[in-house]
C-alpha positions in Angstrom: -37.2 -8.6 21.0 -36.7 -6.6 17.7 -39.3 -8.6 15.9 -41.9 -7.6 18.4 -40.6 -3.9 18.4 -41.4 -3.9 14.6 -45.0 -5.2 15.1 -45.5 -2.6 17.8 -44.3 0.0 15.4 -46.7 -1.3 12.7 -49.5 -1.2 15.1 -48.7 2.3 16.2 -48.6 3.4 12.6 -51.9 1.9 11.9 -53.4 3.6 15.0 -52.1 6.9 13.8 -53.6 6.2 10.3 -57.0 5.4 11.8 -56.8 8.5 14.1 -55.7 11.1 11.6 -56.4 9.8 7.9 -60.0 8.7 7.6 -61.2 12.1 6.6 -58.6 12.4 4.0 -59.4 9.0 2.8 -63.1 9.8 2.5 -62.2 13.0 0.6 -59.8 11.1 -1.8 -62.5 8.6 -2.5 -65.0 11.4 -3.3 -62.4 12.6 -5.9 -62.1 9.1 -7.5 -65.9 8.5 -7.3 -66.7 11.7 -9.1 -64.0 10.9 -11.8 -65.4 7.4 -12.3 -69.0 8.6 -12.6 -67.8 11.3 -15.0 -66.3 8.8 -17.3 -62.7 10.1 -16.4 -59.5 7.9 -16.1 -57.5 6.9 -13.0 -53.9 6.4 -12.9 -51.2 5.5 -10.4 -47.4 6.0 -10.0 -44.5 5.6 -7.7 -40.8 5.2 -8.2 -38.6 2.3 -6.8 -40.3 0.9 -3.5 -43.2 3.4 -3.9 -44.3 1.6 -7.0 -45.3 -1.3 -4.7 -48.3 0.8 -3.8 -49.3 0.9 -7.5 -48.8 -2.9 -7.8 -50.9 -3.4 -4.7 -53.7 -1.3 -6.5 -53.5 -2.8 -10.0 -54.9 -6.3 -11.2 -55.5 -7.3 -7.7 -58.2 -9.4 -6.0 -60.6 -7.0 -4.5 -59.0 -4.2 -6.4 -60.7 -1.6 -8.6 -60.1 -2.5 -12.3 -60.0 1.2 -13.3 -56.7 2.1 -11.8 -54.0 2.3 -14.5 -50.3 2.0 -13.7 -47.8 4.4 -15.0 -44.7 2.3 -15.2 -41.5 3.7 -13.6 -39.3 2.7 -16.5 -35.7 2.1 -15.1 -37.0 2.7 -11.5 -38.3 -0.7 -10.3 -36.4 -3.5 -8.7 -35.9 -5.6 -11.9 -33.3 -2.9 -13.0 -29.6 -3.8 -12.9 -27.5 -2.4 -11.4 -30.1 -1.6 -8.9 -28.6 1.7 -7.6 -29.4 3.1 -11.1 -33.0 3.5 -9.9 -31.9 6.1 -7.3 -30.2 8.1 -9.9 -32.9 8.1 -12.5 -35.6 9.3 -10.0 -33.3 12.3 -9.6 -33.6 13.3 -13.2 -35.6 16.4 -13.9 -38.0 16.1 -16.8 -38.4 12.3 -16.5 -41.7 12.4 -14.7 -43.1 14.8 -17.3 -42.0 12.4 -20.0 -43.7 9.4 -18.3 -47.0 11.2 -17.9 -46.9 12.5 -21.5 -46.4 8.9 -22.6 -49.7 7.8 -20.9 -53.3 8.5 -22.0 -53.9 10.7 -18.9 -55.7 14.0 -19.6 -57.9 16.8 -18.2 -60.3 15.6 -15.6 -58.4 12.5 -14.8 -57.0 11.6 -11.5 -53.3 10.8 -10.5 -52.5 8.8 -7.3 -48.8 9.6 -6.8 -46.7 7.9 -4.0 -43.3 8.9 -2.5 -42.4 8.5 1.2 -40.1 11.6 1.2 -41.7 13.4 -1.7 -38.4 15.0 -2.5 -37.1 13.5 -5.8 -37.7 15.3 -9.2 -39.5 12.2 -10.8 -42.6 12.8 -8.7 -42.4 16.5 -8.5 -42.2 16.8 -12.4 -45.1 14.4 -12.8 -47.2 16.3 -10.3 -46.5 19.6 -12.0 -47.3 18.2 -15.5 -50.5 16.6 -14.1 -51.6 19.9 -12.7 -50.9 21.6 -16.1 -53.1 19.1 -17.8 -56.1 19.8 -15.4 -55.8 16.6 -13.6 -56.6 16.0 -9.9 -53.4 14.9 -7.9 -53.6 12.8 -4.8 -50.4 12.3 -3.0 -49.4 9.4 -0.9 -46.5 10.5 1.4 -45.0 10.2 4.8 -45.5 13.7 6.0 -43.0 13.6 8.8 -40.3 12.4 6.3 -41.4 15.3 3.8 -41.2 17.8 6.5 -37.7 16.8 7.4 -36.5 16.7 3.8 -35.4 19.3 1.2 -36.4 19.2 -2.4 -34.0 17.8 -5.0 -36.0 19.6 -7.7 -35.1 23.0 -9.1 -38.4 24.5 -8.2 -37.7 23.8 -4.4 -41.1 22.2 -4.1 -41.9 18.8 -2.4 -44.6 16.7 -3.6 -47.1 17.2 -1.0 -47.0 20.9 -1.8 -48.2 20.2 -5.3 -51.2 17.9 -4.5 -54.9 18.6 -4.5 -55.1 16.2 -1.4 -52.6 14.3 0.6 -52.8 11.0 2.3 -50.2 10.5 5.1 -48.7 7.1 5.3 -47.6 8.0 8.8 -44.2 6.4 8.4 -41.4 8.2 10.4 -38.6 10.4 9.1 -36.1 8.0 7.3 -38.8 5.2 7.1 -37.0 2.6 9.4 -38.6 2.5 12.9 -36.8 -0.2 15.0 -33.6 0.7 17.0 -31.5 -2.5 17.7 -29.3 -2.0 20.9 -25.6 -1.9 20.0 -26.3 -0.9 16.3 -26.3 2.6 15.0 -28.8 2.3 12.2 -32.5 1.7 12.4 -34.2 -1.2 10.7 -37.8 -2.1 10.0 -39.2 0.2 7.3 -42.9 1.2 7.5 -43.8 3.0 4.4 -44.8 -0.2 2.4 -47.1 -1.7 4.9 -48.8 1.5 5.9 -48.9 2.8 2.3 -50.6 -0.3 1.2 -53.0 0.0 4.1 -53.8 3.5 3.0 -54.5 2.6 -0.7 -56.6 -0.4 0.2 -58.6 1.6 2.6 -59.1 4.1 -0.1 -60.4 1.5 -2.7 -62.8 0.1 0.1 -64.1 3.6 0.4 -64.5 4.1 -3.3 -66.4 0.9 -3.7 -68.7 1.8 -0.9 -69.5 5.3 -2.1 -70.2 3.9 -5.6 -72.5 1.2 -4.3 -74.4 3.9 -2.1 -74.9 5.9 -5.3 -76.5 3.0 -7.1 -73.3 2.0 -9.2 -71.7 -1.4 -9.7 -68.0 -1.0 -9.1 -65.8 -3.0 -11.4 -63.9 -5.0 -8.8 -61.6 -8.1 -9.4 -62.7 -11.5 -8.0 -59.9 -13.9 -7.3 -59.3 -16.0 -10.4 -58.8 -18.9 -8.0 -62.4 -18.8 -7.0 -65.2 -20.5 -9.0 -66.5 -18.1 -11.7 -63.7 -15.6 -11.1 -62.3 -15.6 -14.6 -65.7 -15.1 -16.2 -66.6 -12.3 -13.8 -63.2 -10.4 -14.5 -63.5 -10.9 -18.2 -67.0 -9.5 -18.4 -66.2 -6.4 -16.3 -62.9 -5.7 -18.0 -64.7 -5.8 -21.4 -67.4 -3.4 -20.2 -64.8 -1.0 -18.9 -62.1 -1.4 -21.7 -62.3 2.2 -22.8 -60.7 3.3 -19.4 -58.3 0.4 -18.9 -54.9 0.5 -20.5 -52.8 -2.2 -18.9 -54.2 -5.2 -20.7 -52.0 -4.8 -23.8 
């Protein structure tokens, strides 16, 4: 059954994540923790479906309040016609413009997601972030990247420009399920595995902050008693590093 085959593929991907990515998650958490303790700012970006990982990180129950989205103007699923998103993410210079329009600066951290890592939007943003003296953490599917060629004039892929890389462990082409009698694969994995990686990262950041005596600013569900008051208090206390409220 193809539904079961997809669940098998998800479970295999999760097992690979556990087996291969825990050291990288810990190292990425250490980068974020040092930035937080040092008063630096945190940002997250992805174009088209990769922006789902940023949406999972930002303004989310159990999530870290300090992660700021850089919005992929013209490259999310509210854009019409939707194929325009694929064209815009291939425009050189756009990633640099988006980063420059944010309050990101030296010493800050950028989480940047792209399954293939080949489009100019993320490559330009990573290059611009490095020029600013930011730390860049890439979230990619390494197998996909290694089978791809860059669409950027530099010839670089995203994972080659990062200080640290988290592998989503999605396959080349993303889709994982073969249906007998049908030539194309279905069942993409990058979203479910990518969201797993970033949530694991947040859990590790919170754990490390607590172990160092800190009080991590974490969202409580607004549907729980006291949730609104808890969130409002912590948002106000950290307003100098949170930019998505206005």
